[in-house]
PAZAPA-4460 file (N, C-alpha, C; in steps of 0.05 Angstrom, whole numbers, plus 32768, in hexadecimal, padded with zeros to 4 digits):
% residues 190
    n_x    n_y    n_z   ca_x   ca_y   ca_z    c_x    c_y    c_z   seq   type   mol
   816D   8012   7F42   815F   8004   7F55   8147   8016   7F5F     1      X     A
   8132   8007   7F64   811A   8016   7F6E   811B   801A   7F8C     2      X     A
   8113   8034   7F94   8111   803A   7FAF   80F9   802D   7FBB     3      X     A
   80FE   8020   7FD3   80E9   8012   7FE4   80DE   8026   7FF7     4      X     A
   80EE   8032   8006   80E6   8044   801C   80FA   8058   8022     5      X     A
   80F5   8070   8030   8106   8082   8037   80FC   8090   8052     6      X     A
   8110   8096   8061   810B   80A4   807B   8114   80C1   8076     7      X     A
   8106   80D4   807C   810C   80EE   8078   8109   80FE   8094     8      X     A
   8122   8108   809C   8125   8119   80B3   8118   810C   80CE     9      X     A
   811E   80F2   80D2   8113   80E1   80E7   8120   80E9   8101    10      X     A
   8112   80EF   8115   811C   80F1   8132   810A   80DD   8140    11      X     A
   8118   80CC   814E   8109   80B7   815F   8119   80AF   8179    12      X     A
   810A   80A3   818D   8115   809C   81A4   8101   808F   81B7    13      X     A
   8107   8092   81D1   80F6   8088   81E5   80F2   809B   81FB    14      X     A
   80DA   809D   8207   80D3   80B0   821E   80DC   80CC   8217    15      X     A
   80D7   80D5   8200   80DC   80F1   81F9   80FB   80F7   81F6    16      X     A
   810D   80E2   81F8   8128   80E4   81F4   8131   80DA   81D7    17      X     A
   8139   80EC   81C6   8141   80E4   81AE   815B   80D2   81AC    18      X     A
   8159   80BD   819E   8170   80AB   819A   817A   80B0   817B    19      X     A
   8168   80B5   816B   816F   80BC   814E   8166   80D8   814A    20      X     A
   8178   80E7   813F   8171   8103   8135   8174   8109   8118    21      X     A
   815E   8111   810B   8160   811B   80EF   816D   8108   80DD    22      X     A
   8163   80EE   80DE   816D   80D8   80CE   8161   80D9   80B2    23      X     A
   8171   80D7   809C   8166   80D5   8081   8173   80BC   8076    24      X     A
   8161   80AB   806B   816C   8091   8065   815A   8085   804F    25      X     A
   8163   8074   803C   8154   8067   8029   815A   804C   8025    26      X     A
   8147   803C   801C   814C   801F   8017   8142   8019   7FFA    27      X     A
   8155   800F   7FE9   814C   8008   7FCE   814C   7FEB   7FCA    28      X     A
   813F   7FE1   7FB7   813F   7FC5   7FB1   8159   7FB9   7FAC    29      X     A
   815C   7FA1   7FBA   8178   7F94   7FB7   818C   7F9F   7FC8    30      X     A
   8188   7FB2   7FD8   819E   7FBB   7FE8   81A6   7FA7   7FFD    31      X     A
   81BE   7FA8   8006   81CA   7F9A   801E   81D5   7FB1   802F    32      X     A
   81C5   7FB9   8043   81CE   7FCE   8054   81D8   7FC5   806E    33      X     A
   81ED   7FCD   8078   81F8   7FC8   8092   81F7   7FDF   80A3    34      X     A
   81EB   7FDE   80BA   81EA   7FF3   80CD   81FE   7FEE   80E3    35      X     A
   8212   7FFF   80E8   8225   7FFB   80FC   8225   8012   8111    36      X     A
   822F   800D   8129   8231   8024   813C   8234   8017   8157    37      X     A
   8239   8029   816C   823D   8020   8185   8223   8016   8194    38      X     A
   8223   8008   81AB   820E   7FFF   81BA   8201   8019   81C3    39      X     A
   81E6   801A   81C0   81D6   8031   81C7   81D6   8047   81B1    40      X     A
   81E0   8041   819B   81E3   8056   8185   81CA   805B   8177    41      X     A
   81B7   804A   8179   819E   804E   816B   8199   803A   8153    42      X     A
   81A8   8027   8151   81A4   8013   813C   8189   8004   813C    43      X     A
   8185   7FF8   8152   816C   7FEA   8156   8153   7FFE   8155    44      X     A
   8157   8015   815E   8140   802A   815D   813B   8030   813F    45      X     A
   814F   8032   812F   814D   8038   8112   813D   8021   8104    46      X     A
   8143   8009   810E   8133   7FF1   8101   8117   7FF3   8109    47      X     A
   8113   7FF9   8123   80F6   7FF9   812E   80E6   8010   811F    48      X     A
   80F3   8028   811A   80E6   803D   810B   80DF   8035   80F0    49      X     A
   80F2   8026   80E1   80EB   801C   80C6   80D6   8008   80C6    50      X     A
   80D6   7FF6   80DA   80C2   7FE1   80DC   80A6   7FEC   80E5    51      X     A
   80A5   8005   80EF   808C   8010   80F7   8084   8007   8115    52      X     A
   8099   7FFC   8122   8096   7FF3   813D   8099   800A   8151    53      X     A
   80A5   801F   8149   80AB   8038   8158   80A5   8051   8148    54      X     A
   8092   8060   8153   808A   8078   8141   809E   808E   8149    55      X     A
   80A9   809B   8134   80BD   80B0   8137   80B0   80C9   8143    56      X     A
   80C0   80D7   8151   80B7   80F4   815B   80AF   8105   8147    57      X     A
   80C0   8107   8131   80BC   8117   811A   80C9   810C   8101    58      X     A
   80C2   8117   80EA   80CB   810B   80D2   80B6   80FA   80C4    59      X     A
   80BF   80ED   80AE   80AB   80DC   80A0   80B8   80C4   8094    60      X     A
   80A8   80AF   8090   80B1   8097   8081   80A0   8095   8069    61      X     A
   80AD   8092   8052   809E   8093   8038   80A3   8075   802E    62      X     A
   808B   8069   8029   808E   804E   801C   8086   8051   7FFE    63      X     A
   809A   8045   7FED   8095   8048   7FD2   808B   802F   7FC7    64      X     A
   807F   801D   7FD7   8074   8003   7FD2   8060   7FFB   7FE5    65      X     A
   8051   7FE6   7FE0   803E   7FDE   7FF1   804B   7FD2   800A    66      X     A
   803F   7FD6   8023   804B   7FCD   803B   8045   7FB1   8043    67      X     A
   8034   7FA4   8032   802C   7F88   8038   8044   7F76   802F    68      X     A
   804D   7F64   8043   8064   7F53   803F   807F   7F61   8039    69      X     A
   807F   7F79   8042   8096   7F8B   803E   80AE   7F81   804F    70      X     A
   80A9   7F7B   8069   80BE   7F77   807D   80BD   7F59   8086    71      X     A
   80D5   7F4E   8088   80DC   7F34   809A   80EF   7F41   80B0    72      X     A
   80EB   7F37   80C8   80FC   7F44   80DD   8106   7F2E   80EF    73      X     A
   811F   7F2F   80F3   812F   7F1F   8106   8138   7F30   811C    74      X     A
   812B   7F31   8132   8133   7F44   8148   814E   7F39   8154    75      X     A
   8159   7F4D   8165   8171   7F46   8172   816F   7F30   8187    76      X     A
   8159   7F31   8195   8155   7F1D   81AA   813B   7F0E   81A2    77      X     A
   813C   7EF5   81A0   8122   7EE3   819C   811F   7ED8   81B5    78      X     A
   8117   7EE6   81CA   8110   7EDC   81E5   80F6   7ED1   81E6    79      X     A
   80F5   7EBA   81F2   80DB   7EAB   81F6   80E0   7E96   820B    80      X     A
   80CA   7E8C   8217   80CB   7E76   822B   80D0   7E5C   821D    81      X     A
   80E8   7E51   8221   80F0   7E3A   8211   80E0   7E22   8218    82      X     A
   80CE   7E24   822C   80BD   7E0D   8232   80A1   7E12   8224    83      X     A
   809E   7E27   8216   8084   7E2C   8209   8080   7E16   81F3    84      X     A
   8069   7E08   81F2   8067   7DF1   81E3   8062   7DFA   81C4    85      X     A
   8076   7E00   81B5   8075   7E08   819A   808C   7DF9   818B    86      X     A
   8086   7DEC   8174   809B   7DDF   8167   80A7   7DF4   8151    87      X     A
   80BD   7DEB   8144   80CB   7DF9   8132   80BA   7E02   811A    88      X     A
   80A8   7DEF   810F   8099   7DF6   80F8   8084   7E0C   80FF    89      X     A
   8078   7E0B   8118   8065   7E20   8122   8073   7E3C   8125    90      X     A
   808B   7E3B   812E   809C   7E56   8131   809E   7E60   8114    91      X     A
   80A7   7E4F   8100   80A9   7E5B   80E5   808E   7E67   80D9    92      X     A
   8079   7E56   80DE   805F   7E60   80D5   8056   7E78   80E2    93      X     A
   805F   7E7E   80FA   8055   7E96   8108   805F   7EAF   80F8    94      X     A
   8071   7EAD   80E5   807B   7EC2   80D3   8065   7ECC   80C1    95      X     A
   8051   7EB9   80BD   8038   7EC1   80AB   8022   7ECF   80BB    96      X     A
   8025   7ED2   80D3   800E   7EDD   80E4   8003   7EF8   80D9    97      X     A
   8015   7F07   80CF   800C   7F23   80C5   7FFB   7F20   80AD    98      X     A
   7FFC   7F0A   809F   7FEB   7F08   8087   7FD3   7EF6   808D    99      X     A
   7FD7   7EE2   809F   7FC4   7ECE   80A8   7FB0   7ED7   80BC   100      X     A
   7FBC   7EEA   80CF   7FAA   7EF2   80E6   7FAE   7EDD   80FB   101      X     A
   7FA3   7EE2   8112   7FA5   7ED1   812A   7F96   7EB7   8129   102      X     A
   7F80   7EB6   811C   7F6F   7E9F   811D   7F6B   7E8E   8105   103      X     A
   7F79   7E96   80F0   7F78   7E86   80D8   7F8D   7E6F   80D9   104      X     A
   7F83   7E59   80CE   7F96   7E43   80CE   7FA9   7E44   80B8   105      X     A
   7FC2   7E36   80BB   7FD5   7E34   80A7   7FCE   7E1F   8095   106      X     A
   7FD1   7E25   807A   7FCB   7E13   8066   7FE0   7DFC   8061   107      X     A
   7FDC   7DEA   8053   7FF0   7DD7   804B   8006   7DE1   803B   108      X     A
   7FFE   7DF4   802C   8013   7E05   801A   8027   7E12   802F   109      X     A
   8019   7E21   8044   802B   7E30   8056   803D   7E1B   8064   110      X     A
   8033   7E04   806C   8045   7DF1   807B   805C   7DE9   8069   111      X     A
   8054   7DE3   8050   806A   7DD9   803D   807E   7DEE   803A   112      X     A
   8076   7E08   8038   808B   7E1E   8033   809C   7E1E   804C   113      X     A
   8091   7E1B   8065   80A2   7E1B   807D   80B5   7E03   807C   114      X     A
   80AC   7DEC   8076   80BD   7DD3   8074   80D3   7DD8   8060   115      X     A
   80CC   7DE3   8047   80E0   7DE9   8034   80F6   7DFD   803E   116      X     A
   80EE   7E0F   804C   8102   7E25   8057   8112   7E18   806E   117      X     A
   8106   7E06   807E   8115   7DF7   8092   812B   7DE5   8085   118      X     A
   8123   7DD6   8070   8134   7DC5   8062   8149   7DD4   8057   119      X     A
   8144   7DEC   8049   8157   7DFB   803D   816E   7E06   804F   120      X     A
   8166   7E0C   8067   8178   7E16   8079   8182   7E02   808F   121      X     A
   8180   7DE8   8088   818B   7DD6   8099   817C   7DCD   80B3   122      X     A
   8164   7DD4   80B4   8154   7DCF   80CB   813A   7DBB   80C7   123      X     A
   813B   7DB0   80B1   8123   7D9E   80AA   8121   7D87   80BC   124      X     A
   8137   7D7D   80C6   8134   7D67   80D8   8128   7D6E   80F4   125      X     A
   8125   7D89   80F8   811A   7D92   8112   80FF   7D9F   8110   126      X     A
   80F2   7D99   80FB   80D8   7DA8   80F7   80C3   7DA2   810B   127      X     A
   80C5   7D8C   8116   80B1   7D87   812C   80BC   7D89   8149   128      X     A
   80D4   7D8F   814A   80E3   7D94   8165   80D8   7DAC   8174   129      X     A
   80D7   7DAA   818F   80D1   7DC1   819F   80E7   7DD7   8197   130      X     A
   80DF   7DF1   8196   80F4   7E06   8191   8107   7E08   81A7   131      X     A
   80FE   7E02   81BF   8110   7E05   81D6   8127   7DF1   81D6   132      X     A
   8126   7DDB   81C5   8139   7DC7   81C6   8152   7DCF   81B6   133      X     A
   814E   7DE4   81A5   8163   7DEA   8193   817A   7DFB   819D   134      X     A
   8192   7DFA   8190   81AA   7E0C   8198   81A5   7E27   818C   135      X     A
   81B5   7E3B   8195   81B1   7E56   818D   81B4   7E57   8170   136      X     A
   81C5   7E4C   8163   81CA   7E4D   8147   81B2   7E40   8139   137      X     A
   81A8   7E2A   8141   818F   7E1E   8134   8178   7E2F   8138   138      X     A
   8174   7E3D   814F   815E   7E4F   8154   815E   7E65   813E   139      X     A
   8176   7E71   813B   8179   7E88   8129   8171   7E7F   810C   140      X     A
   8179   7E67   8105   8171   7E60   80EA   8152   7E5C   80E8   141      X     A
   8145   7E53   80FC   8129   7E4F   80FD   811A   7E6C   80FE   142      X     A
   8128   7E80   810D   811C   7E98   810E   8120   7EA7   80F3   143      X     A
   8137   7EA1   80E3   813B   7EAB   80CB   8124   7EA1   80B7   144      X     A
   811F   7E89   80BA   8109   7E7E   80A8   80F0   7E8B   80AF   145      X     A
   80E8   7E92   80C7   80D0   7E9D   80CF   80D0   7EBB   80C4   146      X     A
   80E7   7EC8   80C3   80E9   7EE2   80B6   80E4   7EE3   809A   147      X     A
   80EB   7ECE   808B   80EA   7ECF   806D   80D1   7EBD   8063   148      X     A
   80C3   7EB0   8073   80AD   7EA0   8067   8097   7EAE   8058   149      X     A
   8095   7EC7   8060   807F   7ED8   8053   808A   7EE6   803A   150      X     A
   80A2   7EDF   8034   80AE   7EEA   801A   80B0   7F09   801A   151      X     A
   80BE   7F13   8030   80C0   7F2F   8031   80D2   7F3C   801C   152      X     A
   80CE   7F54   8017   80E2   7F64   8006   80FA   7F6E   8013   153      X     A
   80F7   7F74   802D   810C   7F7B   803D   810F   7F6C   8056   154      X     A
   8128   7F60   805B   812D   7F51   8073   813D   7F62   8085   155      X     A
   8131   7F67   809D   813C   7F78   80B2   8149   7F66   80C7   156      X     A
   8163   7F69   80CC   8171   7F57   80DE   817F   7F66   80F3   157      X     A
   8178   7F64   810B   8185   7F72   8122   819A   7F5F   812E   158      X     A
   81B3   7F63   8128   81C8   7F53   8133   81C1   7F35   8132   159      X     A
   81BF   7F2A   811B   81B6   7F0E   8119   81CA   7EF8   8120   160      X     A
   81E2   7F00   8126   81F7   7EEE   812E   81FD   7EF0   814A   161      X     A
   81F0   7F01   815A   81F7   7F04   8176   81F2   7EE9   8186   162      X     A
   8204   7EE4   8197   8203   7ECB   81A8   8209   7EB1   8199   163      X     A
   8212   7EB3   8180   8218   7E9B   8170   8235   7E99   816E   164      X     A
   823F   7E7F   8170   825B   7E7A   816D   8260   7E7E   814F   165      X     A
   827B   7E7F   8149   8285   7E87   812F   827B   7E78   8116   166      X     A
   8277   7E5D   811C   826D   7E4A   8106   8251   7E55   80FD   167      X     A
   8240   7E58   8112   8226   7E60   810D   8223   7E7C   8102   168      X     A
   8234   7E8D   810B   8234   7EAA   8103   8239   7EA9   80E3   169      X     A
   824D   7E9A   80DA   8254   7E96   80BE   823F   7E8B   80AE   170      X     A
   8230   7E75   80BA   821A   7E6A   80AB   8204   7E7E   80A7   171      X     A
   81FB   7E8D   80BD   81E6   7EA1   80B9   81ED   7EB5   80A6   172      X     A
   8206   7EC1   80A7   820D   7ED4   8095   820D   7ECB   8078   173      X     A
   8214   7EB3   8073   8215   7EA6   8058   81F7   7EA4   804F   174      X     A
   81E4   7E9D   805F   81C8   7E9A   8058   81BE   7EB8   8052   175      X     A
   81C3   7ECB   8060   81BD   7EE6   805D   81C4   7EF1   8040   176      X     A
   81DE   7EEC   803B   81EC   7EF5   8022   81DD   7EE7   800B   177      X     A
   81D5   7ECE   800E   81C8   7EBD   7FFA   81AC   7ECA   7FF6   178      X     A
   819E   7ED1   800A   8183   7EDC   8007   8183   7EF5   7FF6   179      X     A
   819B   7F06   7FFB   819B   7F1E   7FEB   81A6   7F19   7FD0   180      X     A
   81BA   7F0A   7FCB   81C3   7F05   7FB1   81B3   7EF4   7F9E   181      X     A
   81A9   7EDD   7FA9   819D   7ECB   7F97   817C   7ED1   7F97   182      X     A
   8172   7EDD   7FAD   8153   7EDF   7FAC   814C   7EFD   7FAC   183      X     A
   815F   7F0F   7FAC   8159   7F2A   7FA8   814C   7F38   7FC1   184      X     A
   814D   7F2D   7FD9   8141   7F36   7FF1   8154   7F4E   7FFB   185      X     A
   8147   7F63   7FFE   8158   7F7C   8009   815E   7F77   8025   186      X     A
   8176   7F79   802E   817E   7F75   8048   8187   7F8D   8056   187      X     A
   817B   7F92   806E   8184   7FA7   8080   818C   7F9A   809B   188      X     A
   81A7   7F9C   80A1   81B3   7F8C   80B7   81C2   7F9D   80CA   189      X     A
   81BC   7F9B   80E5   81CC   7FA7   80F8   81E4   7F95   80FF   190      X     A
***
């Protein structure tokens, strides 16, 4: 397997307080990595460091591949104002912002790709629905579509089944397993 990235002697945290100390870690193509530990143990901090959302105090991250479209990210909490006037398709398309920029329009091809993903994950009938009208499980599937629309090599998932009932937990986990096994997407999941 080809190495995608590695962390060497990473120390990171918040307000000069380390949460992670001297972490060494690597991610290879096709990996399915589960990160487990207690609340406050640094799991989300590790994801943020890998994603470049948090600069480590020391150590280095070495990328063995292009960083373009490297990551898809499903955060632990997708908090937003449920009254915000955005529909399901627009939420999925927002996953292309890093490559499109803030002011470029989405193409017909982009919209078709979003609709195909929504259909594939059982949300096609909701494509024009306001995001705030969906249940928690439905929203997670939409946010998963947003995370994978850019065809990332690594899908970073921070507790993707939190707040979901058991039926939706199993559905989400099945979709994630399928992305890894059938499509070769590397998975890093807390």
